[in-house]
C-alpha positions, 0 to 999 in steps of 0.5 A, a space after each residue: 493546512 488540513 492531514 494528508 493521509 494515503 493508503 496503499 493497497 498491496 493486498 492482492 494475489 495478483 493472478 493475472 502476472 503468472 509468477 510465485 513473486 507477489 504482484 507489488 514486489 516485481 522489479 521496476 528498474 531496479 526496485 519492486 513496484 510497492 516501493 516506487 509508489 510508497 517513495 512517490 509519496 513520501 514526497 508529498 508531505 503526508 501524516 502517514 502512509 497505511 499499506 494493505 497488506 495480505 497475499 505475501 505481508 511480511 515480504 512486503 513489510 519487510 522490503 517497506 520497513 518504516 516507511 509505511 504503517 500496515 494493516 492486514 486484509 485477511 481476506 481479499 473482498 475487493 478494493 473497497 474492503 480493502 480501504 475499508 481495513 484502515 479505518 482504525 489507522 484514519 478513524 479519529 483523523 481530520 483531513 485529505 486521504 488517497 487511495 493508490 495501488 500498490 502495483 502501479 507505480 506512477 511518476 
């Protein structure tokens, strides 16, 4: 079976939230949205999870700890650009990569 990888998009400002709290760190059912997303990904037997961070990077990294590798999107230039930031982690890998939003928990 081919390896499977995940990229979690968690670099945006989340200005529509009208809050000083970084969007993906807003709690839903007692834990930050991004933690819900990563917890679900961990059930999929992935080779790796790479989270793209930008605004509030340190706090997101602190929240997720060893559950993810991290890459910083210095300048927020859109979703496609965010995915490109993970290229160095996945360039020599073979398999399937899924891209998920860190601010939209799904079950």
